[in-house]
N, C-alpha and C positions, 0 to 999 in steps of 0.2 A: 790808653789802650787802643789797639788797632780795631777798626771797624770790620766786622765780617761781612762779606757780600750777602745780601738778602735776596734769595732766588725764589720765585713763586712758580708753582705749577698750576695752570689754568686748563681745565677740560674735564671731559667725561661725558656721561649720559644721565638721564634721570634715575637710572639705576646705580646705586652706590656700588663700588668695587667692579665696575665695568673694565673690559679690556684696556680702554683708554686710560682709566684711572690707575690700573696696575702698571701700565708702561710709565706714566708720569711718576708714581711712587718709586719705581726702580731708578729713574733718572734723578729724582730728588734725593734718594739715599746716596747715590754717587756724588751729588753736589754737596751733600752733608759730610761725606767722608773726606771731601776736599776742604773742608773748613767752612762752608757756607751755612747760614741760617736759612731753613727752608720752610715753606708752607704750601700745602695743597689746597687750592680752591676748586674742589670737585663738585659732585652732584648737588650736595646741600647748599654750598656757597653760591652756586650758579642758578638756583631756583629763584630767579629775580622776576619782578614785574616786567612786562614788555617795555622796552625802552621807548620813551616818548620825549623827543628833544623839546617839545614845546612846554613840557611840564618839569619844572626844576625841583619839584619835591622828590626825595629819594627815601626809600625804606632804610631802616638801620642795616639790613644785609647789603643793599646797594652801596650805602655810604662805606661800609667796610670793605667791600670789593674795590672800590675806586680808591680808597686809602692804601689798600695793599699794592695795587698796581703803581700808584704814585711813589710809594716807598721802594719798590723793587729795584735792584741793580741789575737784574736779569730775569728772563721769563722763560718758562718751557711751556709751550702751548700745544695742547692736544685736542684732536677732535676724531670722532667716528666719522667714516664716510657714509652719508645718507644720500642716496640718489645722485651720486656724482659730485657731491659738495659737502660742506661742513654742516653740522647739525644746527638746527634752530636755537637749541640751548646755548651752545658755544657762541654762535653769531650774536644772540642778544646780549650775552655777557660782554663781548667785545664792543658792541655798540656803546656801552657805558664808558668806555674809554674816552668818548667825546667829552666828558666831564674835565678831562685833563687838557682841553684844547687851548685854554689860556695860561697854562703853567709855563714857567720858564723853559722847561724841557716837555714840550707837549707830547701827548700820545705816548708812543714807545720810543721817543727820540733818545738816542744815546745808550739804548739798552740792547744787548744781544738777546735774540729770541730763538730758542731751539725749538724745532717743530716735530711733532709726532701725529701720525695719522693712522688710524686703525680701520680695517675693512675686511669683509668676508671675501677676500681675493685681492690680488695685486692691483687690479684696475681701479677699484674704488679707493684703496689706500693711497695710491700714487696720485690720482686726481685730486684727492682731498689735500694731500700734501702741497700740491702746486697752488691750490685755492688759498691755503694758509700763507704760503709765501707771498702771493700777491697781496693779501690782507696786511701782512706785517709791513711790506714795503709802503703801502698807502698810509700806514700809521707811523712812518719814519723810523721804524725799527731796523735792526740789523739781523736778518736771518742768519743763523750759524751756517758754515759751509755744509755740514752734515744735517740732513733731515731724515727722519726715520719712519718709513712706512712699515706697518705691522699687518701681515696677512693673518687674520685669526682662524683661518681654516687649517693652519698649521699649528702644532703645539707651541704655545707661547708662555703660558703661565699655569702654575698649579693652583689648587683651590685656596691656598694662603696667600697667593699673589706673587710667589717667587718665580722668577723668570727661568723657564726650563730649556730655553734655546741659548746656548753659549754665544752664538753670533749676535743675537738680538740684544742680549745683556751687554756685550762689548759695545755695540753701537749706541745704546742708551747712555753708557758710561762716557763714551767719547763726546757725545752730544752735551752732557752735563759738563764735562771738562771745558768744552768750547765756551759755553755760557759763563761759567765761573772764571775762566782765564780772562775773558773779555771785560768782565766787571773788575777784575784785579788790574788789568793793564790800563783800563779807562781811568782809574784813579778814584772811583767811587768807594772803593772798599780796599782793605789791605788784608793779605793772606794772614791767617792766624793758624798757627800749628796747634793741634790738640794735644 
């Protein structure tokens, strides 16, 4: 049986169902529709102790986070824009990727990483998107050609998390396709038709 690509979404805020999580869920649903197995690592999964490189002890939540990143064929990474950069919650989670430094494919190597940044205005969203792209490069990942900035001052999602902006929904679906297609073409997974 062919292996489905495993695509994880990482991001959000300390508040569950934030705009960032909603955007990630839209992208993950699109990846799922393309035949991927998906998992959201949102607010609860990111509530990790501060990363301390000198301390190898990991909580069960941190161990699970690292295991999910290690297993992932592709990643969709999202962060709210906080004061011109990514949130501390997302940055702390990304720091745990250092635990993959000795792997055969360290960090994000060989994985496409789709990027989503939310902000109360275009300036913060775009600056955060640029910061995420730099981080993915440093972690040897392949940022997808399309990154999606989300201006939360405009109508984006309804209370149930459905995307109410057709253009935003289209962009998140394209981003998901880029991540899934890269995983399929890289050979880590094979497309499975539902």
